[in-house]
C-alpha positions in Angstrom: 60.9 81.1 5.7 63.4 81.1 2.8 60.4 81.5 0.3 59.0 84.3 2.4 62.2 86.1 2.5 62.6 85.7 -1.3 59.1 87.1 -2.0 59.9 90.1 0.4 63.3 90.7 -1.3 61.5 90.6 -4.8 58.8 93.2 -3.6 61.4 95.4 -2.4 63.4 95.0 -5.6 60.3 95.9 -7.6 59.5 98.9 -5.1 62.9 100.4 -5.5 63.0 99.9 -9.3 59.4 101.4 -9.6 60.5 104.4 -7.5 63.7 104.8 -9.7 61.7 104.3 -13.0 59.4 107.0 -11.8 62.2 109.3 -10.9 63.8 108.6 -14.2 60.7 109.9 -16.2 61.1 113.4 -14.6 58.0 115.4 -14.2 55.1 114.9 -16.6 53.8 118.1 -18.5 50.5 117.9 -16.6 52.2 118.1 -13.0 53.7 121.5 -14.1 52.4 124.7 -12.5 50.1 126.6 -15.1 52.9 129.4 -15.0 55.4 127.0 -15.7 53.4 125.6 -18.6 52.9 129.1 -20.1 56.5 129.8 -20.1 57.5 126.3 -21.3 54.8 126.1 -23.8 57.3 125.8 -26.9 58.7 122.6 -25.1 55.1 121.0 -24.5 55.1 118.6 -27.3 58.5 116.9 -26.4 58.4 117.6 -22.8 57.5 114.0 -21.5 60.5 112.6 -23.7 63.2 114.9 -22.4 65.5 113.9 -19.8 64.8 114.9 -16.2 68.2 116.8 -16.2 66.9 118.9 -19.2 63.5 119.3 -17.6 65.0 120.6 -14.5 67.3 123.0 -16.4 64.3 124.3 -18.3 62.2 124.7 -15.3 65.0 126.5 -13.3 65.3 128.7 -16.5 61.5 129.3 -16.4 61.5 130.3 -12.9 64.4 132.8 -13.5 62.2 134.2 -16.4 59.2 134.5 -14.3 61.1 136.7 -11.7 62.7 139.0 -14.3 61.4 142.3 -14.9 60.2 143.5 -18.3 63.3 145.5 -18.9 65.5 142.3 -17.8 63.4 140.1 -20.2 64.0 142.6 -23.2 67.8 142.4 -22.4 67.6 138.6 -22.3 65.7 138.3 -25.4 68.4 140.8 -27.2 71.1 138.7 -25.9 69.3 135.4 -27.1 68.8 137.0 -30.6 72.4 138.0 -30.9 73.5 134.3 -29.8 71.3 132.9 -32.6 72.9 135.0 -35.1 76.4 134.0 -34.1 78.2 131.6 -36.5 78.4 127.9 -35.2 82.2 128.2 -35.0 81.8 131.3 -32.5 79.2 129.6 -30.6 81.4 126.6 -30.1 84.4 128.8 -29.0 82.1 130.6 -26.4 81.1 127.2 -25.1 84.5 126.2 -24.8 85.8 129.2 -23.0 82.9 129.0 -20.8 83.7 125.3 -19.8 87.3 126.5 -19.2 86.0 129.4 -16.9 83.9 127.0 -14.8 87.0 124.9 -14.2 89.1 127.9 -12.7 89.3 128.3 -8.9 86.5 130.9 -7.7 89.1 133.7 -6.9 90.4 133.5 -10.3 86.7 133.5 -11.7 86.3 136.8 -9.6 89.5 138.2 -10.8 88.3 137.6 -14.3 84.6 139.1 -13.6 86.3 142.2 -12.0 88.6 142.9 -15.0 85.7 142.5 -17.4 83.7 144.9 -15.2 86.3 147.3 -15.2 86.5 147.1 -19.1 82.8 147.5 -19.6 82.7 150.5 -17.4 85.4 152.3 -19.6 84.1 155.1 -21.8 83.8 153.7 -25.4 86.7 155.8 -26.9 89.1 154.1 -24.1 87.6 150.7 -24.9 88.2 151.2 -28.7 92.0 152.6 -27.9 92.5 149.4 -25.9 91.2 147.2 -28.4 93.2 148.9 -31.3 96.2 148.8 -29.4 95.9 145.1 -28.6 94.9 144.1 -32.0 98.1 145.7 -33.2 100.4 143.8 -30.9 102.1 140.5 -32.0 101.3 137.4 -30.1 104.3 137.6 -28.0 103.6 141.2 -27.0 100.0 140.2 -26.1 101.3 137.6 -23.7 103.7 140.0 -22.2 100.8 142.4 -22.0 98.4 140.2 -20.1 101.3 139.3 -17.7 102.1 142.7 -17.1 98.6 144.0 -16.6 97.7 141.6 -13.7 100.0 143.5 -11.6 98.9 147.2 -12.7 96.2 149.6 -11.1 93.1 150.6 -13.2 94.9 153.9 -14.3 98.2 152.1 -15.1 96.2 149.5 -17.3 94.4 152.5 -19.2 97.6 154.2 -19.9 99.5 150.9 -20.7 97.0 150.1 -23.7 97.2 153.9 -24.8 100.9 153.3 -25.4 102.1 155.4 -22.7 103.7 152.7 -20.6 105.1 150.3 -23.0 
């Protein structure tokens, strides 16, 4: 009975280890759907050696790409090209800020998204005036401005940065 139990336990361990080993290997290239293979073609040569996490991220990206309209794909390509042209230091700064953003509470993330949307929707001349005014501030004035604008309405924010409401 002891020997039988030991054999059964050994088989179970091998079965579990084999399942885990199979999962750790991710998805082989041959098991991808044809549309995934088409989108992920640049990764074909190294696909089977990638971590399952990396494969999963790429597959999700390929799925998003397939669902985009041609105009959305053009925009994505333009953003990617701009990203590639950035200096490594700027890319690192952006990555760090993104990580910091992801650590914020959801309501704080939404507040920042709303503020960014408000700014993007301003006419170009107003954005330029705000940028110019902000760049002329000392670090202390910038900190004071950030604290103050949290309480202002959109119109008050616009006027504040135009210098009307110092």
